[in-house]
C-alpha atoms as one frame of an Amber mdcrd trajectory, in Angstrom:
protein
  86.972  88.855  90.566  87.991  92.226  92.063  88.228  95.391  89.926  92.022
  95.028  90.101  91.742  91.709  88.249  92.787  89.716  91.306  90.593  86.833
  92.475  88.238  87.626  95.339  89.529  86.229  98.669  87.621  83.272 100.059
  85.221  84.240 102.870  86.204  83.189 106.345  84.456  79.948 107.329  81.575
  80.250 109.762  81.167  77.787 112.583  78.034  76.729 114.402  79.494  77.318
 117.863  78.455  80.384 119.859  80.874  83.262 119.997  82.575  84.118 123.243
  82.079  87.647 124.577  85.571  88.538 123.373  84.833  87.276 119.869  81.525
  89.158 119.766  83.328  92.431 120.359  83.585  94.817 123.249  80.003  96.038
 122.971  78.398  92.705 122.061  78.370  93.456 118.331  80.051  90.997 116.011
  83.150  92.109 114.172  82.679  91.923 110.422  85.639  90.776 108.320  85.708
  90.867 104.519  88.321  90.812 101.803  89.033  94.105 100.060  90.635  95.409
  96.910  93.830  97.189  98.066  93.443  99.597  95.151  90.111 101.045  96.324
  91.760 103.909  98.229  93.437 106.970  96.758  95.963 107.842  99.467  97.662
 106.645 102.625  99.772 108.341 105.241 102.582 106.765 107.247 102.687 109.365
 110.023  99.654 109.920 112.213  98.675 112.407 114.865  97.015 110.872 117.912
  95.002 112.399 120.719  94.536 110.856 124.144  91.906 112.079 126.575  92.170
 110.939 130.191  88.914 111.065 132.128  88.745 111.735 135.871  85.155 110.700
 136.399  84.976 111.712 140.056  86.096 115.292 139.302  84.326 115.313 135.883
  87.460 116.667 134.208  89.767 115.554 131.425  93.430 115.871 130.521  94.181
 115.953 126.780  97.419 115.194 124.907  98.508 115.088 121.276 101.214 112.652
 120.111 103.244 112.428 116.908 106.348 110.502 115.871 105.090 107.156 117.172
 103.064 104.242 115.884  99.715 103.161 117.294 101.197 100.394 119.478 103.539
 102.849 121.214 100.780 105.396 121.743  98.349 102.772 123.015 100.916 101.396
 125.488 101.652 104.925 126.739  97.946 105.752 127.136  97.181 102.517 128.998
 100.138 102.993 131.357  99.260 106.646 132.060  95.604 105.795 132.695  96.521
 102.932 135.018  98.985 105.092 136.971  96.445 107.919 137.355  93.497 105.607
 137.974  91.589 107.211 135.125  89.769 106.037 132.028  91.027 107.078 128.607
  90.018 107.430 124.981  92.591 107.235 122.179  91.866 108.849 118.805  93.656
 109.350 115.519  93.281 112.871 114.123  92.020 112.953 110.532  90.916 115.555
 108.023  87.675 115.286 106.058  87.137 117.869 103.337  89.638 120.153 105.053
  87.979 119.899 108.469  89.820 118.254 111.385  88.164 115.423 113.280  88.859
 112.423 115.501  88.361 108.677 114.962  88.241 106.629 118.165  90.783 103.804
 118.283  90.460 102.545 121.843  89.026 103.286 125.231  85.830 104.960 126.395
  83.163 105.393 123.717  80.565 108.110 124.046  80.155 110.412 127.017  82.661
 109.381 129.710  80.659 111.195 132.379  77.302 109.564 131.633
């Protein structure tokens, strides 16, 4: 039973077959899925601010943009199209605030140092 009084969701069944690379996740780590209590958070926000960084690895430079007024699917489609057209890699973030300090959470694209 969850703290909200709702029954705990049934765990997803496990199978004995090996995971494909896609199922194991982009970096070979398994994705973990679990049921949650929807009342365990104190706030949500419908509008997000996104940042996209486009990496020109040959020149070791980046182009940065901030987007608002769109949902994640629109921003992701725009970033993928721009990266493909420019022949660059990209990283897409959502901008968040933690204890009043701004920060970025990676949503898609290059993880870590793009010039490594």
